[in-house]
C-alpha positions as CSV (number, residue, x, y, z in Angstrom):
1,M,26.7,66.3,-66.4
2,A,25.8,69.1,-64.1
3,H,23.4,70.5,-66.6
4,Q,21.8,67.1,-67.0
5,R,21.4,66.8,-63.2
6,Q,19.8,70.2,-62.8
7,V,17.3,69.3,-65.6
8,S,16.5,66.1,-63.8
9,L,15.9,67.8,-60.5
10,S,13.7,70.4,-62.1
11,H,11.7,67.6,-63.8
12,Q,11.2,65.8,-60.5
13,R,9.9,69.1,-58.8
14,S,7.5,69.5,-61.6
15,I,6.1,66.0,-61.2
16,S,5.8,66.3,-57.4
17,K,3.9,69.6,-57.8
18,D,1.5,68.0,-60.3
19,L,0.9,65.1,-57.9
20,R,0.2,67.4,-55.0
21,Q,-2.3,69.4,-57.0
22,R,-4.0,66.2,-58.2
23,H,-4.2,64.8,-54.7
24,A,-5.7,68.0,-53.3
25,S,-8.3,67.9,-56.1
26,D,-9.1,64.3,-55.4
27,A,-9.5,65.0,-51.7
28,A,-11.9,67.8,-52.4
29,S,-13.8,65.5,-54.7
30,R,-13.9,62.8,-52.1
31,E,-15.1,65.4,-49.5
32,E,-18.0,66.5,-51.7
33,E,-19.0,62.8,-52.4
34,Y,-18.9,62.0,-48.7
35,N,-21.1,65.0,-47.7
36,A,-23.6,64.1,-50.4
37,Y,-23.7,60.5,-49.3
38,R,-24.1,61.6,-45.6
39,A,-27.1,63.8,-46.7
40,S,-28.8,61.0,-48.7
41,A,-27.9,57.6,-47.2
42,D,-29.4,56.0,-44.3
43,H,-27.7,53.6,-41.9
44,R,-27.8,49.9,-40.9
45,L,-26.3,49.4,-37.5
46,L,-25.5,46.2,-35.6
47,R,-26.2,46.5,-31.8
48,S,-24.2,44.7,-29.2
49,D,-27.0,42.1,-28.8
50,G,-26.7,41.1,-32.4
51,T,-29.9,42.9,-33.9
52,I,-29.6,44.9,-37.0
53,I,-31.2,48.3,-37.7
54,T,-32.1,48.8,-41.4
55,A,-33.6,52.0,-42.8
56,D,-33.3,52.0,-46.5
57,E,-32.5,49.7,-49.5
58,D,-28.9,50.7,-49.4
59,G,-28.3,50.2,-45.7
60,T,-24.7,51.4,-45.9
61,Y,-23.0,53.3,-43.0
62,Y,-19.5,54.7,-43.1
63,N,-17.9,55.0,-39.6
64,G,-16.2,58.4,-39.8
65,L,-14.6,57.4,-43.1
66,R,-13.8,59.4,-46.3
67,P,-14.9,57.6,-49.6
68,Q,-11.8,56.7,-51.6
69,R,-11.3,54.8,-54.8
70,S,-10.2,51.2,-54.2
71,P,-7.2,50.1,-56.2
72,G,-8.1,48.2,-59.2
73,L,-11.9,48.7,-58.7
74,G,-14.2,51.0,-60.6
75,D,-16.5,51.9,-57.7
76,R,-15.9,54.0,-54.7
77,R,-15.6,52.5,-51.2
78,P,-14.5,53.7,-47.8
79,S,-11.0,53.2,-46.7
80,L,-10.2,51.7,-43.2
81,H,-9.5,54.5,-40.6
82,R,-9.7,54.8,-36.9
83,R,-12.9,56.2,-35.4
84,T,-12.4,59.7,-34.2
85,P,-14.1,61.2,-31.2
86,S,-15.9,63.6,-33.6
87,S,-17.7,60.7,-35.3
88,K,-21.5,61.1,-34.9
89,N,-24.6,58.8,-35.3
90,I,-23.0,55.7,-34.1
91,R,-22.7,54.4,-30.5
92,P,-19.7,52.5,-29.1
93,T,-21.4,49.1,-29.2
94,E,-22.4,49.4,-32.9
95,V,-20.2,48.4,-35.9
96,Q,-20.7,48.6,-39.6
97,V,-22.4,45.7,-41.4
98,D,-22.9,47.3,-44.9
99,A,-20.5,44.9,-46.7
100,P,-19.9,41.2,-46.9
101,I,-18.3,40.0,-43.7
102,L,-14.8,38.6,-44.0
103,E,-14.8,35.1,-42.4
104,L,-12.2,34.1,-40.0
105,P,-9.7,31.4,-40.8
106,P,-10.1,28.2,-38.7
107,G,-8.7,28.7,-35.2
108,A,-8.3,32.5,-35.5
109,S,-9.8,34.8,-32.9
110,T,-9.2,38.1,-34.9
111,P,-10.0,39.0,-38.5
112,N,-7.4,38.3,-41.2
113,L,-6.3,41.9,-41.8
114,E,-4.2,40.9,-44.7
115,R,-7.3,40.5,-46.7
116,A,-8.4,44.1,-45.8
117,T,-6.8,46.3,-48.5
118,Q,-7.3,50.0,-49.1
119,G,-10.9,50.7,-50.0
120,D,-12.3,47.6,-48.3
121,P,-15.3,48.0,-45.9
122,I,-14.9,47.8,-42.2
123,I,-14.7,44.3,-41.0
124,Q,-17.4,43.0,-38.7
125,L,-15.7,41.2,-35.8
126,A,-17.3,37.7,-35.5
127,P,-18.0,36.8,-31.8
128,P,-15.3,34.5,-30.3
129,P,-16.2,30.8,-30.2
130,E,-18.0,29.8,-27.1
131,P,-15.8,27.8,-24.7
132,P,-16.6,24.1,-24.1
133,G,-19.1,23.7,-21.3
134,W,-21.9,21.6,-20.0
135,A,-24.5,23.8,-21.9
136,N,-23.1,23.4,-25.4
137,M,-21.8,19.8,-24.9
138,P,-22.9,17.8,-28.0
139,N,-24.6,14.4,-27.9
140,K,-26.0,14.7,-24.4
141,P,-28.6,11.8,-24.7
142,Q,-25.8,9.5,-25.8
143,L,-23.5,10.5,-22.9
144,A,-26.4,10.0,-20.5
145,I,-26.9,6.5,-21.6
146,L,-23.2,5.7,-21.3
147,A,-23.0,7.3,-17.9
148,G,-26.0,5.2,-16.9
149,S,-24.2,2.0,-17.9
150,R,-21.3,2.9,-15.6
151,F,-23.8,3.8,-12.8
152,V,-25.6,0.4,-12.8
153,D,-22.2,-1.4,-13.0
154,F,-20.8,0.5,-10.0
155,F,-24.1,0.1,-8.3
156,Q,-23.9,-3.7,-8.2
157,M,-20.3,-3.5,-6.9
158,A,-21.1,-0.9,-4.2
159,A,-24.2,-3.0,-3.1
160,L,-22.1,-6.1,-2.8
161,Q,-19.5,-4.4,-0.7
162,T,-22.1,-3.3,1.9
163,Y,-23.2,-6.8,2.9
164,M,-20.3,-8.9,1.6
165,V,-18.8,-9.6,5.1
166,H,-22.1,-10.4,6.7
167,Q,-23.1,-12.7,3.8
168,L,-19.8,-14.6,4.2
169,R,-20.4,-15.0,7.9
170,S,-23.9,-16.3,7.1
171,F,-22.4,-19.2,5.0
172,D,-20.4,-20.4,8.1
173,P,-20.8,-18.5,11.3
174,S,-18.1,-20.6,13.0
175,L,-15.2,-19.1,10.9
176,P,-12.9,-16.6,12.6
177,D,-12.6,-13.0,11.6
178,A,-9.1,-13.5,10.0
179,T,-10.7,-16.2,7.6
180,I,-13.6,-14.0,6.8
181,S,-11.2,-11.1,5.9
182,Q,-9.3,-13.4,3.4
183,Q,-12.6,-14.7,1.9
184,A,-13.8,-11.1,1.5
185,G,-10.6,-10.2,-0.5
186,V,-11.1,-13.2,-2.7
187,L,-14.7,-12.6,-3.3
188,Q,-14.2,-9.0,-4.1
189,G,-11.2,-9.8,-6.3
190,A,-12.9,-12.6,-8.2
191,F,-14.8,-10.1,-10.4
192,T,-11.7,-8.3,-11.5
193,A,-9.7,-11.5,-11.7
194,A,-11.8,-12.8,-14.5
195,Q,-11.4,-9.4,-16.4
196,I,-7.7,-9.9,-16.4
197,V,-8.2,-12.5,-19.2
198,T,-11.3,-11.3,-20.9
199,S,-11.0,-7.5,-20.9
200,I,-8.3,-7.5,-23.7
201,L,-10.5,-10.0,-25.7
202,W,-13.6,-7.7,-25.3
203,G,-11.5,-4.8,-26.3
204,R,-10.3,-6.5,-29.5
205,A,-13.9,-7.6,-30.1
206,A,-15.2,-4.0,-29.7
207,D,-12.6,-2.9,-32.4
208,R,-14.0,-5.5,-34.9
209,P,-16.5,-4.2,-37.5
210,T,-18.7,-7.2,-37.1
211,V,-19.1,-6.8,-33.2
212,G,-18.6,-3.2,-32.3
213,R,-18.7,-1.2,-29.1
214,K,-22.4,-1.4,-28.5
215,M,-22.7,-5.2,-28.7
216,V,-19.9,-5.6,-26.2
217,L,-21.6,-3.2,-23.9
218,L,-24.9,-4.9,-24.2
219,I,-23.4,-8.4,-23.5
220,G,-21.7,-7.1,-20.4
221,L,-24.8,-5.6,-19.0
222,V,-27.0,-8.7,-19.4
223,G,-24.3,-11.1,-18.3
224,T,-23.7,-9.2,-15.1
225,A,-27.4,-9.1,-14.4
226,L,-27.5,-12.9,-14.6
227,G,-24.5,-13.2,-12.3
228,C,-26.1,-11.0,-9.7
229,I,-29.0,-13.4,-9.5
230,G,-26.6,-16.2,-8.8
231,V,-24.7,-14.4,-6.1
232,G,-28.0,-13.5,-4.3
233,F,-29.1,-17.1,-4.1
234,S,-25.7,-18.6,-3.2
235,T,-25.6,-20.7,-0.1
236,T,-21.8,-21.3,0.0
237,Y,-18.6,-19.4,-0.4
238,K,-17.6,-21.3,-3.5
239,Q,-20.9,-20.6,-5.3
240,A,-20.6,-16.9,-4.6
241,V,-17.0,-16.8,-6.0
242,F,-18.1,-18.8,-9.1
243,W,-20.9,-16.3,-9.9
244,R,-18.6,-13.3,-9.3
245,L,-16.0,-14.9,-11.7
246,L,-18.8,-15.3,-14.3
247,C,-19.8,-11.7,-13.8
248,G,-16.3,-10.4,-14.4
249,A,-15.6,-12.6,-17.3
250,I,-18.6,-11.5,-19.3
251,N,-18.3,-7.8,-18.2
252,G,-16.6,-5.7,-20.9
253,T,-18.5,-2.5,-20.2
254,V,-15.6,-0.4,-18.9
255,G,-13.5,-0.3,-22.0
256,S,-16.5,-0.1,-24.4
257,A,-18.1,2.8,-22.5
258,R,-14.9,4.8,-22.2
259,T,-14.2,4.3,-26.0
260,M,-17.7,5.4,-26.9
261,V,-17.4,8.5,-24.7
262,A,-14.2,9.4,-26.5
263,E,-15.7,8.9,-29.9
264,V,-19.1,10.5,-29.4
265,T,-17.6,13.7,-27.9
266,P,-15.3,16.2,-29.7
267,K,-11.8,16.5,-28.0
268,P,-12.4,20.0,-26.5
269,W,-15.3,18.5,-24.4
270,H,-13.2,15.4,-23.3
271,P,-12.5,16.7,-19.8
272,R,-16.1,17.2,-19.0
273,A,-17.3,14.1,-20.8
274,F,-15.0,11.8,-19.0
275,L,-16.0,13.5,-15.8
276,L,-19.4,11.9,-16.1
277,L,-17.9,8.4,-15.6
278,P,-16.5,9.0,-12.1
279,A,-19.6,11.1,-11.4
280,A,-21.7,8.0,-12.1
281,F,-19.3,6.1,-9.7
282,N,-20.0,8.7,-6.9
283,V,-23.7,8.6,-7.4
284,A,-23.6,4.8,-7.3
285,N,-21.6,4.9,-4.2
286,V,-24.4,6.9,-2.6
287,A,-27.4,5.0,-3.8
288,G,-25.9,1.4,-3.8
289,P,-24.8,1.2,-0.2
290,I,-27.9,2.9,1.2
291,L,-30.5,0.9,-0.8
292,S,-28.8,-2.4,-0.4
293,G,-28.2,-1.8,3.2
294,L,-31.9,-1.2,3.8
295,V,-33.0,-4.4,1.9
296,S,-30.4,-6.7,3.3
297,E,-31.8,-9.4,5.7
298,P,-35.3,-8.1,5.1
299,F,-36.8,-10.9,7.3
300,D,-35.1,-9.4,10.4
301,N,-34.6,-5.7,9.4
302,L,-38.0,-5.2,7.8
303,P,-40.4,-7.4,10.0
304,N,-43.4,-5.2,9.4
305,L,-43.2,-6.0,5.6
306,F,-41.6,-9.5,5.3
307,G,-41.5,-10.9,8.8
308,V,-44.0,-13.1,10.6
309,G,-47.4,-11.4,10.5
310,G,-46.0,-8.7,8.2
311,T,-47.7,-7.1,5.2
312,F,-46.2,-9.6,2.7
313,G,-45.1,-12.3,5.3
314,G,-48.4,-13.9,6.3
315,V,-48.2,-16.4,9.2
316,E,-44.7,-17.6,8.7
317,G,-43.2,-14.6,6.9
318,V,-41.5,-14.7,3.5
319,L,-39.5,-17.9,3.9
320,W,-37.3,-17.5,0.9
321,M,-36.1,-14.2,2.1
322,K,-35.2,-15.8,5.4
323,R,-33.2,-18.5,3.6
324,Y,-31.6,-16.1,1.1
325,P,-31.2,-12.8,3.2
326,Y,-29.2,-11.0,0.5
327,A,-31.2,-12.0,-2.6
328,I,-33.4,-8.8,-2.7
329,A,-30.3,-6.6,-2.8
330,N,-29.0,-8.6,-5.8
331,L,-32.2,-8.6,-7.6
332,M,-32.4,-4.9,-7.3
333,S,-29.0,-4.7,-9.2
334,T,-30.4,-7.2,-11.7
335,V,-33.4,-4.9,-12.5
336,L,-31.2,-1.9,-13.0
337,L,-28.7,-3.7,-15.2
338,L,-31.5,-5.0,-17.4
339,G,-33.2,-1.7,-17.6
340,E,-30.0,-0.1,-18.7
341,A,-29.5,-2.9,-21.3
342,L,-32.9,-1.9,-22.9
343,L,-31.8,1.7,-23.2
344,V,-28.5,0.7,-24.8
345,H,-30.2,-1.6,-27.3
346,Y,-32.9,0.9,-28.5
347,F,-31.3,4.3,-28.1
348,L,-27.6,4.1,-28.1
349,D,-25.8,4.6,-31.5
350,E,-22.8,2.6,-32.6
351,T,-19.6,4.7,-32.7
352,L,-17.3,2.3,-34.6
353,K,-16.5,3.4,-38.1
354,G,-17.1,0.8,-40.7
355,K,-19.5,-1.2,-38.5
356,R,-21.0,-4.1,-40.4
357,P,-23.9,-6.3,-39.5
358,F,-22.9,-9.6,-37.9
359,D,-23.3,-12.5,-40.3
360,M,-24.8,-15.4,-38.5
361,S,-23.9,-17.7,-41.4
362,S,-20.2,-17.1,-40.5
363,I,-20.7,-19.3,-37.4
364,N,-20.3,-22.6,-39.1
365,P,-18.6,-25.4,-37.1
366,M,-17.6,-27.2,-40.3
367,A,-16.1,-24.1,-41.8
368,L,-14.3,-23.4,-38.6
369,L,-12.9,-26.9,-38.5
370,S,-11.9,-26.6,-42.2
371,N,-10.1,-23.3,-41.7
372,T,-8.3,-24.7,-38.7
373,M,-7.0,-27.7,-40.7
374,S,-6.0,-25.3,-43.5
375,T,-4.1,-23.2,-41.1
376,L,-2.2,-26.3,-39.7
377,Q,-1.5,-27.5,-43.2
378,S,-0.1,-24.2,-44.2
379,A,2.1,-24.2,-41.1
380,R,3.5,-27.5,-42.1
381,S,4.1,-26.4,-45.6
382,R,5.5,-23.0,-44.8
383,G,7.9,-21.9,-47.5
384,Y,6.0,-23.6,-50.2
385,R,2.9,-22.6,-52.2
386,K,0.2,-24.7,-53.7
387,L,0.5,-24.9,-57.5
388,A,-2.5,-23.7,-59.4
389,F,-3.8,-25.7,-62.4
390,H,-5.7,-24.3,-65.3
391,D,-9.3,-25.5,-65.6
392,T,-8.5,-29.0,-64.3
393,S,-9.9,-28.8,-60.8
394,S,-12.0,-31.9,-61.3
395,D,-8.9,-34.0,-61.9
396,G,-6.4,-35.1,-59.2
397,L,-2.8,-35.5,-59.3
398,L,-3.2,-39.3,-59.2
399,S,-5.6,-39.5,-62.1
400,Q,-2.7,-40.8,-64.4
401,D,-3.8,-38.3,-67.0
402,P,-0.7,-37.6,-69.2
403,D,-1.9,-34.1,-69.8
404,H,-1.0,-33.2,-66.3
405,E,2.6,-32.1,-67.0
406,L,4.6,-29.5,-65.3
407,D,4.9,-27.5,-68.5
408,H,1.2,-27.1,-68.6
409,L,1.3,-25.1,-65.3
410,P,1.0,-21.4,-65.6
411,S,4.4,-19.7,-65.2
412,H,2.9,-16.6,-63.6
413,P,-0.1,-17.4,-61.4
414,E,-2.5,-14.6,-60.8
415,K,-2.0,-12.8,-57.5
416,P,-5.2,-12.3,-55.5
417,S,-6.4,-8.7,-55.4
418,Y,-6.7,-7.1,-52.0
419,H,-9.3,-4.6,-51.3
420,P,-9.3,-3.3,-47.7
421,A,-12.8,-3.0,-46.4
422,T,-11.8,-1.2,-43.3
423,P,-9.2,1.5,-42.5
424,P,-5.7,0.4,-41.7
425,R,-5.1,-0.7,-38.2
426,L,-2.0,-0.5,-36.1
427,P,-0.5,-3.9,-35.3
428,F,-0.7,-5.1,-31.7
429,S,3.1,-5.2,-31.4
430,R,3.4,-1.5,-32.0
431,I,1.1,-0.2,-29.4
432,W,3.7,-0.5,-26.6
433,T,5.0,3.0,-26.6
434,P,6.9,4.4,-23.5
435,N,3.9,6.6,-22.7
436,V,1.5,3.7,-22.9
437,L,3.7,1.7,-20.5
438,W,4.1,4.6,-18.0
439,T,0.3,5.1,-18.0
440,L,-0.4,1.5,-17.5
441,L,2.1,1.4,-14.5
442,S,0.4,4.4,-12.9
443,I,-2.9,2.9,-13.5
444,A,-1.7,-0.5,-11.9
445,I,-0.6,1.3,-8.7
446,F,-3.7,3.4,-8.5
447,D,-6.0,0.5,-8.9
448,F,-4.1,-1.7,-6.5
449,H,-4.4,0.7,-3.5
450,M,-8.0,1.6,-4.6
451,G,-9.0,-2.0,-4.5
452,A,-7.2,-2.5,-1.3
453,F,-8.9,0.5,0.3
454,A,-12.3,-0.8,-0.7
455,N,-11.7,-4.1,1.1
456,L,-9.9,-2.7,4.1
457,W,-12.6,-0.1,4.6
458,I,-15.4,-2.7,4.7
459,L,-13.4,-5.0,6.9
460,F,-12.5,-2.2,9.3
461,L,-16.1,-1.0,9.6
462,A,-17.4,-4.6,10.3
463,T,-14.5,-5.7,12.5
464,P,-15.6,-6.1,16.2
465,R,-14.3,-3.6,18.6
466,E,-11.5,-4.5,20.9
467,F,-12.7,-5.9,24.2
468,V,-11.9,-3.6,27.1
469,P,-12.3,-5.6,30.5
470,E,-13.9,-3.9,33.5
471,L,-12.3,-6.3,36.0
472,E,-8.7,-7.1,36.4
473,S,-9.4,-10.8,36.5
474,D,-10.7,-10.7,32.9
475,M,-8.1,-12.4,30.7
476,D,-4.7,-10.9,29.9
477,I,-5.4,-8.0,27.7
478,K,-2.4,-6.4,25.9
479,P,-2.4,-2.6,26.4
480,R,-3.0,-0.3,23.5
481,S,-0.3,1.9,22.0
482,A,0.1,4.3,19.1
483,F,0.9,1.5,16.7
484,K,-0.4,-1.7,18.4
485,F,-4.1,-2.0,18.6
486,A,-6.6,-4.5,17.1
487,S,-10.2,-3.2,16.8
488,G,-12.7,-1.9,14.3
489,L,-16.1,-0.2,14.5
490,A,-18.5,-3.2,14.6
491,F,-21.0,-1.6,12.1
492,P,-24.1,-3.6,11.0
493,P,-25.1,-3.6,7.3
494,P,-27.3,-0.4,7.4
495,T,-24.7,1.6,9.2
496,I,-22.0,0.3,6.8
497,G,-24.2,1.4,3.9
498,F,-24.5,4.9,5.4
499,A,-20.7,5.0,6.0
500,M,-20.1,4.0,2.4
501,A,-22.6,6.5,1.1
502,I,-20.4,9.3,2.7
503,I,-17.9,8.5,0.0
504,G,-20.5,9.1,-2.7
505,F,-21.7,12.4,-1.1
506,I,-18.3,13.9,-0.8
507,G,-17.4,12.7,-4.3
508,V,-20.4,14.1,-6.0
509,A,-19.9,17.6,-4.3
510,L,-16.2,17.7,-5.2
511,Q,-16.8,16.4,-8.7
512,F,-19.0,19.2,-9.7
513,L,-17.9,22.1,-7.5
514,L,-14.1,21.7,-7.1
515,Y,-12.8,19.6,-10.0
516,P,-13.9,21.8,-12.9
517,W,-12.4,25.0,-11.3
518,A,-9.1,23.3,-10.3
519,N,-8.7,21.4,-13.5
520,G,-9.1,24.7,-15.5
521,R,-6.9,26.6,-13.1
522,F,-4.0,24.2,-12.8
523,G,-4.4,21.8,-15.7
524,L,-4.8,18.0,-15.9
525,M,-1.3,16.8,-15.1
526,R,-0.8,19.0,-12.0
527,C,-4.1,18.0,-10.6
528,F,-3.3,14.4,-11.2
529,R,0.1,14.4,-9.8
530,Y,-0.5,16.5,-6.6
531,S,-3.8,14.8,-5.8
532,L,-2.0,11.4,-5.5
533,I,-0.2,12.8,-2.4
534,L,-3.4,12.7,-0.4
535,F,-3.8,8.9,-0.8
536,P,-0.9,7.9,1.6
537,M,-2.1,10.5,4.2
538,A,-5.6,8.9,4.2
539,Y,-4.4,5.4,4.6
540,V,-2.0,6.2,7.4
541,L,-4.7,8.0,9.4
542,A,-7.6,5.5,8.7
543,P,-7.0,2.9,11.5
544,Y,-6.7,5.5,14.1
545,I,-10.5,6.1,13.9
546,A,-10.8,3.0,16.2
547,L,-9.0,5.0,18.9
548,I,-11.4,7.8,18.9
549,P,-13.7,7.8,22.0
550,S,-17.1,6.3,21.3
551,S,-20.5,7.2,22.8
552,S,-21.4,3.5,23.1
553,P,-19.4,0.9,25.1
554,S,-17.6,-2.1,23.6
555,P,-18.7,-4.5,22.1
556,L,-21.6,-2.3,20.8
557,P,-21.1,-0.6,17.4
558,A,-19.0,2.6,17.8
559,S,-21.1,5.8,17.6
560,G,-20.9,9.5,18.5
561,T,-20.1,12.7,16.7
562,L,-16.3,12.3,17.1
563,I,-16.5,8.9,15.3
564,W,-18.3,10.2,12.3
565,L,-16.1,13.3,12.2
566,G,-13.1,11.0,12.0
567,I,-14.7,8.9,9.3
568,S,-15.6,12.0,7.3
569,S,-12.1,13.5,7.6
570,V,-10.4,10.3,6.3
571,L,-12.9,9.9,3.5
572,L,-12.5,13.6,2.5
573,L,-8.7,13.0,2.0
574,Q,-9.3,9.8,0.1
575,V,-12.2,11.0,-2.1
576,S,-10.6,14.3,-2.9
577,A,-7.6,12.5,-4.2
578,R,-9.7,10.1,-6.2
579,T,-11.9,12.9,-7.6
580,F,-8.9,14.3,-9.4
581,A,-7.0,11.0,-10.1
582,L,-9.8,8.8,-11.5
583,P,-10.9,11.1,-14.4
584,A,-7.2,11.9,-15.1
585,T,-6.4,8.2,-15.5
586,I,-9.2,7.7,-17.9
587,I,-8.2,10.8,-20.0
588,L,-4.5,9.9,-20.0
589,L,-5.2,6.3,-21.0
590,N,-7.4,7.5,-23.8
591,N,-4.8,10.1,-25.0
592,S,-1.9,7.6,-24.7
593,S,-3.4,5.5,-27.6
594,P,-0.8,5.6,-30.4
595,H,-3.4,5.3,-33.1
596,P,-7.2,5.7,-33.2
597,S,-7.6,2.2,-34.7
598,V,-6.5,0.6,-31.5
599,L,-8.4,2.9,-29.1
600,A,-10.6,0.2,-27.8
601,T,-7.7,-2.2,-27.5
602,I,-5.8,0.4,-25.4
603,H,-8.9,0.7,-23.2
604,G,-9.0,-3.1,-23.0
605,L,-5.4,-3.2,-21.9
606,G,-6.1,-0.6,-19.3
607,Q,-9.0,-2.5,-18.1
608,A,-6.9,-5.7,-17.9
609,C,-4.2,-3.9,-16.0
610,S,-6.8,-2.3,-13.7
611,A,-8.6,-5.7,-13.2
612,T,-5.2,-7.4,-12.4
613,F,-4.3,-5.0,-9.6
614,R,-7.9,-4.5,-8.4
615,T,-7.7,-8.2,-7.9
616,L,-4.4,-8.3,-6.2
617,G,-5.2,-5.3,-4.0
618,P,-8.3,-6.7,-2.1
619,I,-6.7,-10.2,-1.8
620,L,-3.4,-9.0,-0.4
621,A,-5.0,-6.4,1.7
622,G,-7.4,-8.9,3.2
623,W,-4.5,-11.3,3.9
624,W,-2.4,-8.6,5.5
625,Y,-5.4,-7.4,7.6
626,G,-6.2,-10.9,8.9
627,I,-2.5,-11.7,9.8
628,W,-1.8,-8.4,11.5
629,M,-5.1,-8.2,13.3
630,E,-4.2,-11.6,15.0
631,R,-0.9,-9.9,16.1
632,G,-2.7,-6.9,17.5
633,V,-1.6,-4.4,14.8
634,V,-4.7,-3.7,12.7
635,G,-3.0,-0.7,11.2
636,M,-0.2,-2.5,9.5
637,A,-2.3,-3.4,6.4
638,W,-3.2,0.2,6.1
639,W,0.3,1.4,6.3
640,I,1.6,-1.0,3.7
641,V,-1.1,0.2,1.3
642,G,-0.1,3.7,2.0
643,F,3.5,2.9,1.0
644,V,2.3,1.5,-2.3
645,A,0.2,4.6,-2.9
646,A,3.4,6.7,-2.2
647,L,5.1,4.7,-5.1
648,G,2.3,5.8,-7.4
649,V,3.2,9.4,-6.7
650,G,6.6,8.9,-8.2
651,A,5.4,6.9,-11.1
652,S,3.0,9.7,-12.1
653,W,5.9,11.9,-13.2
654,G,6.7,9.4,-16.1
655,V,3.2,9.9,-17.6
656,R,2.6,12.3,-20.4
657,N,-0.6,13.7,-21.8
658,G,-0.5,12.3,-25.4
659,S,-2.4,13.2,-28.6
660,G,-4.1,9.9,-29.2
661,H,-2.5,9.7,-32.7
662,E,1.3,9.6,-32.3
663,I,2.0,6.8,-34.9
664,L,1.1,7.6,-38.4
665,L,0.3,4.9,-40.9
666,A,0.4,5.0,-44.7
667,G,-1.4,8.0,-46.1
668,E,-2.0,9.7,-42.7
669,E,0.8,12.3,-42.8
670,K,-1.6,15.2,-43.1
671,E,-4.1,13.9,-40.6
672,G,-1.4,13.2,-38.0
673,E,0.0,16.8,-38.2
674,G,-2.9,18.0,-36.1
675,G,-1.9,16.1,-32.9
676,S,-1.9,18.2,-29.9
677,G,-0.4,16.3,-27.2
678,D,1.3,18.9,-25.1
679,G,2.0,16.9,-22.1
680,R,0.3,19.4,-19.7
């Protein structure tokens, strides 16, 4: 055994010696080949700017490498080594491009080094994917049209808010301010009240292949344009409410536009794409109040153009403008809405998958009646099925034909074949996930105090200033205190328009300067939750603007630098919070959808929820404002709304940023694995 062990060790030493000699020989051979190659081969280099230098037909350059035979290959290729300081003829910004580039697997930021075996060429590092931004955002023309649809819709609402209180007073100048406050809340809430019922229906219609998103958007734009004409030529409060109800009932633009933005934009660009919708809101809040304030009451405010002896007035002036002082502002909204409808019709693409042309022949009253009767009959005969006869459809059961026997009936009637024409859809009963409910609750609170603020702000700006007597004999005036005071700013429509435009100016600046940085730095959920804290602060401080010293005495409109600084400060708080909260609610609602097949339905539910509480907010706020103003506490309505906004801060912690595809239907296991809801 010892002899065998000695022989084995001697044999191993012999083999090791042979291997060392062979390795030295191969190394010398590789050195000779390398030197010969360096003497004859030219180079092809890739600069840092992406340009390639090519000198000869080979174009191969070895970056400080020694040629070595690749395993399993008959040719000689370089092995992968670190570049040493002694390497020459190559600059630090240049890399080798002599061999086929190894592609990166999807989602990787570095090459797959497992594919680089000994003898493979140096791998060219592909540039990292460009991060999503405004410059590389896809489908910009489509997004511009969709943003335009939201702009014109917000424009008509902002325009109405500017002159709404004064138009209501023109209907009946004898009404007290408390009644005007309540009417303003109802008129503003009428638009959203109708959407409570119709927004879900429009959302379901937008999901139907025979209707689609584009048709719902188009109908909403045209219908709202007609309603604006009716409001402009209304002469009574009831007429104005009726036309606003009609506008809201036919307006399904919100859900359709949001759904199309989500479908036309890849998900990495969603934060910026959805930012366009509140940006359109802010721009409309600048243009709408200013333009409508300028053209309101043109007979009195623009006498050189439309008054007696004016450019267009003639001897008596433009009488129809005198009779309908707010028609021009509404006609301006109508023109914008119809112009956007033309853009949507001719240039906007449908985004619904499986969209089919609408078959007009399907609108058949007789067929509809027949189907209704068949449905009722089937309900009565539930649990039974109609027996199918073989080739005897021309005979009846009462024909007394002896051939009609039960044993002639087929024992196994054929089952109708089912060929789904569209992808499977999630049933309506399964969309109520906890995240959907929390998101809808947060949206409800948000829209309640947003609608309440819109009405309270207009009422507060238009409310007469509190009368301060100069003589002791003048009436018994209750003294002011920190909580008990009843006064507004007494602004006319043009000044109200400018005060409303401040909201848009601040919003546009924050939307494009602060929001992208903060959202990227802190994330969607943090910005959403912490921005909600600013709402109660703004609502608590708002009524105290009336206590700021004014440059003009009462009862003239309040004026002065301090007044406008107070207005700007309160609006800065409110608009800053809205800048982060509004896009977040849109994105969170979109991502809360449990399945893509009900995306438009989810947006329809969101719009219905939003409409419900944007209806209740102005109505209740106007009622609170009127009641407490008579009691001498104009700030109570503001403080109640501030309390509701504080509840929204707590509700936001139940919301999660979903993936948009949390429920998987049959055959969707692989597709659903890519969900990315991280809740951040």
